[in-house]
N, C-alpha and C positions, 0 to 999 in steps of 0.2 A: 377694441370689442370693447361696449363696455351692456353691463346686466342690470336688473335695478330689483328690489326687495320689498316689500312697502312691510311693518306691521303696529298691527291697529293695541289698542287698549283702551279702558277703562281706566277714567283718574286721566287728568290733570301734572305733566312735569314742568318741575322749577328750574326755567331758564337758566339762573345762575349754579343751581346745584347741581343743572346736567350738566352745563361748561366744562365745570371743573373733575367732574368725575371721564369725562370722553377723551381732555385729554391728559386726564390721569391714565388709565387707557391705549387709548393712541400709540403711548409713546410703547409697552412692549408689543406692536406690534409694525413692527422695520418693515414691510412692507407695500404697509396701508402708509405709510410716515416716508415712503421714498419717492424720489424722482429718475428716470431714468436719466443717462448721461451718456457722452461717449457718439460717436459713429458708424452704425452698422456695417460689417460686411458680412461677406459668404459666408460664413461661420459665426455668424452673431458675434464675435469676441470683443471687437469692440464697446461693447456697451455695457455697461455699467449702473448696477442703482446709489445712489447714495440717499441717505437718511438727513430728511432737511428737518429745522425747526416745524416744532404743530405748525400747519396753515388756517389763520381764524378762517375762512372760506371754505374754506372746505366741512362749515356747520352752518345751516341758519336756521333760526325760526321764523317760523313764521303765524299770523295770522289768521290766514282763511289757505282757502284749497288753489288760490291762484299763486299758481309760480312760473310765468311766464317770460319773468323778467328773468327767474333769480336759477334760472340752471339751463344748460346745455345738453345733445344728446351725446357728444365728447368728450373722450376728456384726451389729450393730450400729456402720457407720463413726463414729455420733456418741457413741458412748463408746468405742471400739478403734479400734489397725489392722487393718488386712484384710487383714494372713496371720498363722494360726498354724504352728509348727510342732513336732510330738511325736515326738521319738527314743526309741523302743524298741531295747534291747542284752540275745540272750537269745544264750546260745551261742556263742559266733562270728559271729553273726551281727545284724544289723544294719535296725533299719528307722525311716523317714523320711517321717512324715504330712502331707501340708502340706494347708490347708482356707485358703481362696484368699476372698475377695468377689472375684463378678468387673468392679466397677467396676476392680479397682486392678488385676491385672496378668489373660492367660489361657493358656492351658499350656508356647505355647514361652515366655512369659515367666519364668516360672518353673523352667526349666530349664536356660535362658539364669542367673538368678539359680541357682540349682545348680552348676548349674557352677565360677560364680567363688567362688562358697562352699567344691562340692571343692579348686581349687586355692588358694586364702586359706587353707584347712586343716590341708593340706599343706607349702606354700613359703614359707609366710606371708606379711603383709598388703601387702608391697615386691611383689610378685608380684600382688598384684589386677589381674585385668581393667579399662581405663579404662572408663568409660560419660561419655555426652556427657546432660545434669541437661537439656539446652536444645532436644533434641530432639525432648523432655515434653510440652514449651509446641507444638512446632509438628505435633506429628503428625497432624492430624487435615488440613493444611495440606497436610500432605505426602500426604497421602492423596485428598486429593479434589483435586485441584490440575490431576492428567491427563486430560485428554481437553473433551470439548464439554460442560458442563452440559447446553444445552437435546439437541446430537443423543442424548447419555446416555441421559435422561429420555424418546424418541421412543419409541428402542431400547426401555428398561425397561415403559413403559406399561401391556403386556398384561400383563408379572406383576404391576406393583402392584395393577391390576384385581383381576387370579385371586387375590394376596394381602387385597384387603378384599373378596371378595365370595365365594371356599372359604367353606364351613363347616364346618372339621375338627373329627371329634370325637374327644373323650377314647379315651384305649383299656378296655376293661371292666375290670372290676374288682369291688372286696368291699366291703362295707359294712363296718367300721371302726369297733365300738361300743367301743371304749376305748383310749385309747392306749398305742399299743407300745412297749416298752422302749429307749430310746438303741441302733443296734445302726449303727456304722463301717460305711462300702461296704466288704464284705471279700469284691462277690459280682464272681469272672473264670473269668476259663483263657485257658492260655497254649496255643497249638498245637508243634506239634515245629519244626525245621522241616524237615523232610518236605513236614510238609504247610504250611508258610508258601511253600516252593518251589508247589508242586502248587496253593495257593490263583491262584499270579503267572500261575503256566505256563497256568490254566485261563484266569482276563481275558484275559493276549494271544491267546489261541486263539480268543477271540471277537471278538475289538477292542476292550474295552474298558477303564479299570480296571484293579483293586484295586477302590478304592472304589466303581464304577456294577457291581461285582460285590455289594460289599456289600452297597449301598444296595437292591438288586431281591430277595438274601435278604431282609429288613430290611421290608420291605414285605409278604412273603409272608408272613412269620412274625407280622407283625401282626392281617395279615389273618389270618389262621387260630388266635392266641388270639383273638380278635372272638366268631368263627363257631363256636368250643366253648364260650366263656363267656358266649357272646350272640346277640349280630346281626353280618353285616356293619355297618365304618361308614365314612365319608371318612377319611381318612385325610394327615396330614401333617407330612412331617420335618424339620423344621429341620437345615441342617447348615452346623457355624460353617465358613469361611474366614480364614486367614490373607491379611493382605494389607500382610504386612513386605517391605518392597522392600530393592534396595540399601545408600541412605542410613539406613537401621532399624538399620544391624549396632551403634552403640554406645549403642542407645537403654535406658537400666535400665527394666522390670520394666514391665508396661504390657498394655492392653487395647486390641490391635490388629484383632482380627476384625469380620467383620460376616458375617450368616448367609441363605441361600437357602433355600426354603422351596422342595418336591419335592410336591404333591399328585395322589393317587389315588381315582378314586373304584371303587367295587366289578366295574361290569366294564373296567378296567386292568389290573382282577388275575384274569383269571383265563386269562392267558398265559403265560408265566414269562420264553419264549422274545420274547413282542412287549414285555413290560415293559422287560423289560432294553433291547431296542432304541430305546424307546423315553425310557427314560433316557443313555444315550448319545446322544441329540439330543439333549437337553438340558441336563444334563453342560459337552456340546462351544460352545453355542448361549451358556452364561453365560461358559465363558470368552473367546471369544473375541471378546465382545462386554461383556467386564467388566462384566457382571450384575452380579458380586456386591460391585459402589461403589452399587449400587440404596439400597441398603439405609441404610445411611452416611449420603446425597446427602441424602436423600426426611428421611430426621430432622431434619441437617442447615434442611432447608426448614421441617420442621412443629413446630423448636423458635422459628420469631421467629413461630411462632401459638402465643398461649395454649393450653396442655392440649391446645398441635392433635395430638401423638407420646401423649398418652392415645387420645385419637376412632381412633386406626384403630389399636393397639397393646393396651389396653383397660391401669387400670392394674393398679398391682403386684400387688394382693390382687382382682383381677379373678377374675370364675369363669364368662366367658367364655375358652375354649378356643381357641388361634391355632395350638397343636401339638400331634398329637396324638403325638410321639417325639424325640426328638433322637441323631442320629450324627454323634458328632465325632471326624475321625481326624486323627492327629499324623502319623501314613504316618512314614518309616522317621526311625528319631532315631537320633542317630552319638554314641559314646558321649560322656561329661562328660568332660574333658583326661587322660588317661590317667596317673594315679600312681603311679608303680615306688616296691616302699621296703617296700613292707605295711601299707600304707593299705588302706583300706575298699575295694572295688572294684564300681563295680554289677551289678544282673545284672537287674534286672525294672522293667518301671516300666509303672504301672496311671493308667487312668481315669477319673474321675467328673463329668462333666458336672452343669451346675448344669437345672433345672429349674422351667418358671413353674409356677405353682399348677394349674392343670390338666393341668398335663402328669405325665403318672405315671409315664412310666421317660425315661429318654439311658443311650446308650450310647458308650462309649470307645472306643477304639480305635488303639493303638501299633503297629510294628514296632520290635523293639528286638535287638540280638543276633542278627539275624538268624530269630525265633519272633514270631510276630505274639497279641498281647494282648486280649484286649477287655472291658473291665469292663465290670457296666450298679448302675446309681445305680437310685434307686427312691422313689417320693410315700410318704410313712407313712401319708397319710391315707387312700392308697387299694388301697395293696397290704402282702404281710404279706414277712415274706421269703422261707416256703417257694413263694408266687406268681410273685416277681423269679427264684428259682431256677429252679423250670420255664420257666423262657421263657428264661434262657440256657441252659440245657440245648439247647432245643426251640434253638434263633438257634446254639449249636454245632455240631450235631450235623446241620441244614440246610449249615451253612457245609461240611464236613466229605463228605456230599454231593453240596451242587457242587462241590468239587476233585478229584474222584471218585477219596480216600479213602474207605477203607469205617470203617464208627464200631460199632465193636466192644458192642453191645448200649448200656445206659448208662456205659461205660466210658471218661469223658472224659479226654482229654490234659490232667487240672487238676495244676496244680503242687502247690497244700496244699490243703490241706483249710477249707473254707468258715468260719472260727466263725457260729455260732450263737448 
């Protein structure tokens, strides 16, 4: 599975200078500059990473937004490295689109990579931030050694049982008869600073976090979508959780996230206040008992059993729906190193999370420069571009309504026109 991130800048990058910085920094991030070799076995012991020389094709400079011939929706780690960067420069603006295989890094890892890239671009390789490559080999132990394994599994037993027995259903979709043209992820909405602040204040007034509030609204939006387009269904939202700790500070880019799953049936979606209360209680318990560690610990246990993980989650190409939708909230993102002297300045970030085959919608959220952005990625085998646009527009209006900021008809706070 791959995901995308877009970083938009005021100012244009110099191609030669950018390439020097990119290939200087990529060497310090082994998972972004490696391929997978070997043959998978029941325990995956036949696979290993092999660091390769810098891949010139992983960095592409473009003069327009037309990338139809330059990208593919899938990255095969047996054939190429897991990061592709597309740089577009138009009218004193630049855009960096990163396509990442989820096995190589998560979104926070890519933000750290970009931070190092921008600093190296402006100040030279001598100022490149240091990384500790040994932390890559230790990352599993650093995450999983805290706390008692037995005690943790006792606390998380009900969640594991629920995951295995609850049968979420995919979002109501269309029958796509012919392949859709390749369309890059471009569906997003950036709220104003005023609206973003109103969302924060509304969450506080309800004794909830911003993420709790957005999860509640997302559940309601998914339920509405199903009722309008088919009928109500069992819903599961997968929420990535960052597991980084203080000792991960200098770790190269890697995937250091887990997933928690929130399930709701039809009757639990009828009252928005009750729904929010239940979400607050559940997320509070997850944090207090470190239940975000459940999935990686379970994966380690099942990994010792041939095909153990696949028996629980299904194979990557399995047609069984395990998650209705994904909601990934990066929270507040601090600006990368502020580079003075006329260098391009980062103005906006979009996140388009990955999806399994029977998950039709994933939503990325982040707050940058005091503005909250909601981005939508969609399964092109089940959704059309227009369907995804309608879902995004409806979700945005719901968030505006929740924050008591009036939505004026269809006039949304969109920062740019969406590419068709």
